[in-house]
C-alpha positions in Angstrom: -2.2 -17.2 30.6 1.4 -16.3 31.3 2.5 -14.8 34.7 3.8 -11.8 32.7 0.3 -11.0 31.4 -1.0 -10.8 35.0 1.4 -8.1 36.1 -0.3 -4.8 36.8 0.8 -1.4 37.7 -2.0 0.5 39.5 0.1 3.6 39.8 0.6 3.7 36.0 -3.1 3.2 35.2 -4.1 6.0 37.6 -1.3 8.3 36.4 -2.2 7.9 32.7 -5.9 8.3 33.5 -5.1 11.6 35.3 -2.9 12.7 32.4 -5.6 12.4 29.8 -8.6 13.5 31.9 -10.0 17.0 32.1 -10.9 18.7 35.4 -14.4 17.9 36.5 -17.0 20.5 37.6 -19.7 19.1 39.9 -22.6 20.8 38.3 -25.5 18.8 37.0 -28.1 19.7 34.3 -31.2 21.7 35.2 -34.0 19.7 36.7 -36.0 17.9 34.1 -33.5 18.4 31.3 -31.8 15.4 29.7 -28.2 14.6 30.8 -25.7 15.9 28.2 -23.8 13.4 26.2 -20.2 12.8 27.4 -17.6 14.4 25.2 -13.9 13.4 25.0 -11.5 15.9 26.5 -9.8 18.2 24.1 -6.8 20.4 25.0 -7.3 24.0 24.2 -3.9 24.4 22.5 -1.3 22.3 20.7 1.1 23.0 23.6 -1.4 21.3 26.0 -1.7 18.3 23.7 2.1 18.0 23.5 2.3 18.3 27.3 -0.2 15.5 27.7 1.8 13.3 25.3 5.1 13.8 27.1 3.3 13.3 30.5 2.0 9.9 29.4 5.4 9.0 28.0 7.1 9.9 31.3 4.5 8.0 33.4 5.2 4.9 31.2 8.9 5.3 31.7 8.7 5.6 35.4 5.8 3.3 36.4 5.6 0.6 33.8 6.5 -2.9 35.3 8.8 -3.6 32.4 11.7 -1.6 31.0 10.7 0.4 28.0 12.5 2.1 25.1 11.4 5.7 24.8 12.5 5.9 21.1 10.3 2.9 20.2 7.4 4.5 22.1 7.8 7.8 20.2 7.9 5.9 16.9 4.7 4.1 17.8 3.0 7.4 18.5 4.2 8.8 15.2 2.9 5.7 13.4 -0.4 6.2 15.1 -0.6 9.9 14.1 0.0 9.0 10.4 -2.5 6.1 10.5 -5.1 8.5 11.9 -4.4 11.1 9.3 -3.9 9.1 6.1 -4.0 5.3 5.6 -1.6 5.6 2.7 1.3 7.2 4.7 4.0 5.4 6.5 7.2 6.0 8.5 10.5 5.4 6.9 12.9 4.8 9.8 16.7 5.0 9.1 18.1 1.5 9.3 21.7 0.8 8.4 21.0 -2.8 7.4 18.3 -1.6 4.9 20.6 1.0 3.5 23.5 -1.5 3.1 21.2 -3.9 1.3 19.9 -1.1 -1.0 23.6 -0.4 -1.9 24.2 -4.1 -2.6 21.2 -4.1 -5.0 22.5 -1.0 -6.8 25.9 -2.6 -7.2 24.5 -5.9 -8.4 25.7 -7.8 -5.4 22.2 -8.8 -4.3 19.0 -9.7 -6.1 15.3 -9.4 -5.1 12.7 -12.0 -4.3 10.6 -12.6 -7.5 7.4 -11.5 -5.8 5.6 -8.1 -6.0 3.9 -6.9 -2.8 1.7 -3.9 -1.9 0.7 -2.8 1.6 -3.0 -3.1 2.5 -4.0 -1.8 5.9 -0.4 -1.9 7.0 0.2 -5.5 5.9 2.2 -6.7 2.9 0.0 -8.6 0.4 1.2 -10.5 -2.7 0.2 -8.7 -6.0 2.0 -10.9 -8.5 4.6 -13.6 -8.8 7.2 -13.6 -11.6 6.5 -16.2 -14.2 9.0 -19.0 -14.5 10.6 -18.2 -11.1 10.9 -20.6 -8.1 8.2 -18.6 -6.4 5.8 -19.3 -9.3 6.2 -23.0 -8.6 5.6 -22.7 -4.9 1.9 -22.1 -4.8 2.1 -18.4 -3.8 -1.0 -16.6 -4.8 -2.1 -13.0 -5.2 -3.9 -11.9 -2.0 -1.6 -14.0 0.3 -0.5 -11.9 3.3 3.1 -12.1 4.3 3.3 -12.5 8.1 6.9 -13.7 8.7 10.3 -13.9 7.1 12.6 -16.7 8.2 10.4 -17.1 11.2 10.7 -13.4 12.3 8.0 -10.7 12.0 8.0 -8.6 8.8 10.3 -5.6 9.4 9.1 -3.2 6.7 6.5 -0.5 6.3 6.3 -0.1 2.5 6.6 -2.3 -0.6 9.9 -0.5 -1.5 11.4 -1.2 1.9 10.2 -4.8 1.9 11.7 -5.3 -1.5 15.1 -4.3 0.0 14.7 -6.3 3.2 13.9 -9.6 1.3 16.9 -9.2 -1.1 20.1 -11.2 -0.7 22.7 -13.2 -2.5 21.7 -14.7 -5.8 20.3 -18.2 -5.4 20.1 -18.0 -1.6 16.8 -19.3 -0.1 14.4 -17.4 2.1 11.5 -18.9 4.1 8.3 -16.9 3.8 5.1 -17.4 5.9 1.8 -16.4 4.4 -1.7 -16.2 5.7 -4.2 -17.2 3.1 -8.0 -16.7 3.2 -9.9 -19.8 2.0 -13.1 -19.6 -0.1 -15.2 -20.3 3.1 -13.7 -17.3 4.9 -11.4 -19.3 7.1 -7.6 -18.6 7.2 -4.6 -20.9 6.9 -0.9 -20.3 7.2 1.4 -21.6 4.5 5.2 -21.6 4.6 7.1 -21.5 1.3 10.9 -21.4 0.6 11.8 -19.5 -2.5 15.1 -18.4 -4.0 16.3 -14.9 -4.6 16.8 -14.7 -8.3 17.0 -12.1 -11.1 13.9 -11.9 -13.3 13.8 -10.3 -16.7 11.3 -7.4 -16.9 8.0 -8.8 -18.1 5.8 -7.1 -20.6 3.4 -4.7 -19.0 0.8 -6.1 -21.4 1.1 -9.9 -21.1 -2.2 -10.6 -22.9 -4.0 -9.0 -25.8 -6.4 -10.9 -28.1 -9.9 -10.9 -29.6 -12.6 -12.5 -27.5 -14.9 -12.6 -30.5 -15.3 -10.9 -33.9 -15.7 -7.4 -32.4 -14.5 -7.5 -28.8 -10.8 -7.1 -27.9 -9.2 -7.8 -24.6 -6.0 -6.3 -23.2 -4.4 -6.9 -19.8 -2.2 -4.1 -18.3 -0.4 -5.4 -15.2 1.8 -2.4 -14.1 2.7 1.2 -14.7 6.2 0.7 -13.2 7.6 0.0 -16.7 8.6 3.0 -18.7 7.2 1.2 -21.7 3.7 0.5 -20.4 1.9 3.1 -22.5 3.8 2.2 -25.7 3.2 -1.5 -25.2 -0.5 -1.0 -24.6 -0.7 1.3 -27.7 0.9 -1.4 -29.8 -1.4 -4.1 -28.5 -4.5 -2.0 -29.1 -3.2 -1.2 -32.6 -3.0 -4.9 -33.3 -6.5 -5.5 -32.1 -7.8 -2.6 -34.2 -6.1 -4.2 -37.2 -8.4 -7.2 -36.4 -11.5 -4.9 -36.7 -12.0 -4.5 -32.9 -15.1 -2.4 -32.2 -15.1 -2.5 -28.4 -12.3 -3.1 -25.8 -12.1 -4.8 -22.5 -9.2 -3.2 -20.6 -8.1 -5.4 -17.6 -6.6 -3.4 -14.7 -7.2 -6.0 -12.0 -4.4 -6.4 -9.6 -2.5 -3.6 -11.2 -0.7 -2.0 -8.3 0.2 1.2 -10.2 3.5 2.9 -10.8 4.4 5.9 -12.8 1.8 8.7 -13.0 3.4 9.8 -16.2 2.8 6.4 -17.8 -0.8 6.6 -16.5 -1.3 9.9 -18.2 0.1 8.5 -21.5 -2.2 5.4 -21.2 -5.2 7.7 -20.6 -4.1 9.6 -23.8 -4.8 6.4 -25.8 -8.5 6.9 -25.1 -9.0 10.6 -24.2 -8.6 13.8 -26.2 -5.7 16.2 -25.5 -6.6 18.4 -22.6 -8.9 16.0 -20.9 -8.6 15.9 -17.1 -6.9 12.7 -15.7 -6.9 13.7 -12.1 -6.8 16.7 -9.7 -5.1 17.1 -6.4 -6.6 19.5 -3.7 -5.3 20.3 -0.2 -5.3 23.0 2.4 -2.5 24.8 0.6 -3.7 26.2 -2.7 -0.2 26.3 -4.1 0.0 22.5 -3.9 -3.3 22.0 -5.9 -2.8 20.6 -9.4 -4.7 19.4 -12.4 -3.1 16.9 -14.7 -4.4 16.7 -18.2 -3.7 14.5 -21.3 -0.8 16.1 -23.0 -0.1 13.4 -25.6 -3.3 12.0 -27.2 -3.5 9.2 -29.7 -7.3 9.4 -29.9 -8.7 9.4 -33.4 -12.1 9.3 -34.9 -11.7 5.6 -35.7 -10.8 4.8 -32.0 -14.0 6.1 -30.5 -15.4 2.8 -29.4 -16.7 1.6 -26.0 -14.1 0.7 -23.4 -14.9 -1.3 -20.4 -12.4 -1.3 -17.5 -12.1 -4.3 -15.2 -10.9 -3.4 -11.6 -10.8 -5.2 -8.3 -9.3 -4.5 -4.8 -5.8 -4.9 -6.2 -6.3 -2.0 -8.6 -4.4 0.8 -7.0 -2.5 4.1 -7.4 -1.9 5.0 -11.1 -4.3 2.3 -12.3 -7.0 3.8 -10.2 -6.3 7.2 -11.9 -6.7 5.7 -15.3 -9.9 3.8 -14.4 -11.4 7.0 -12.9 -10.4 9.1 -15.9 -11.9 6.7 -18.4 
């Protein structure tokens, strides 16, 4: 154990304990009655809660054995609030470096890493690797968790931000450290060097074929493409021409994308006006019901559809799976 980890600040511990504790009343329960369960202290008003927060912040600034950055402490508190309220929300902090890289991407001066990520529990996890890229030849697998970039911790809080952070000059290498879960439940770290390289947009439906004389199979990998619904409709049409009487729709590891595309995909199998999803919140004016507006359903297409999903089925693909 390092000497740093042994350093204590009794004054800080006592001060923080006082800041979050309520006044005590020395009055026990009536004789013979069970002792009441301890309940956490709750401030009576939002102002008291904010006063408690600033009190703790000030005690850390004054009494912590190490120097602290108040801005970083506040950001950590904000992240904690969002995590407690909604696991799908995150903080986008203004970063000049990220903004500069985003501009380079727009101007074509930088290219992305050919790996698609999504955040699970606050950690970036590989969803897919572009076929034919250097990454596809580097044993990088869906489910691998990115833990370091060129030896440094991952500095991103969303897939969009990570995409920008990992971008750089075309052909330049980047060293990525992943944590991989083995089949026996153990974990191993793997380090891979990949190149930043442009990748042609793949088809949203990379596979569509007949499994037997009556069963068709179609894999839909993303809703990001503006052609996802049209490509699936064409693929299903080809299967129907082969006398398909039931369909296996594979949405595994589909990280989602455009809700509009999701609505159009649902319209392949649902009648016009069918509910795709509903949003409800405290404010009634934000509630919404999205229905199929463009349906391709016909009498001939009313056959069984089985949807395959897994833990990587997220966002728009979840909406489609739920609607079907």
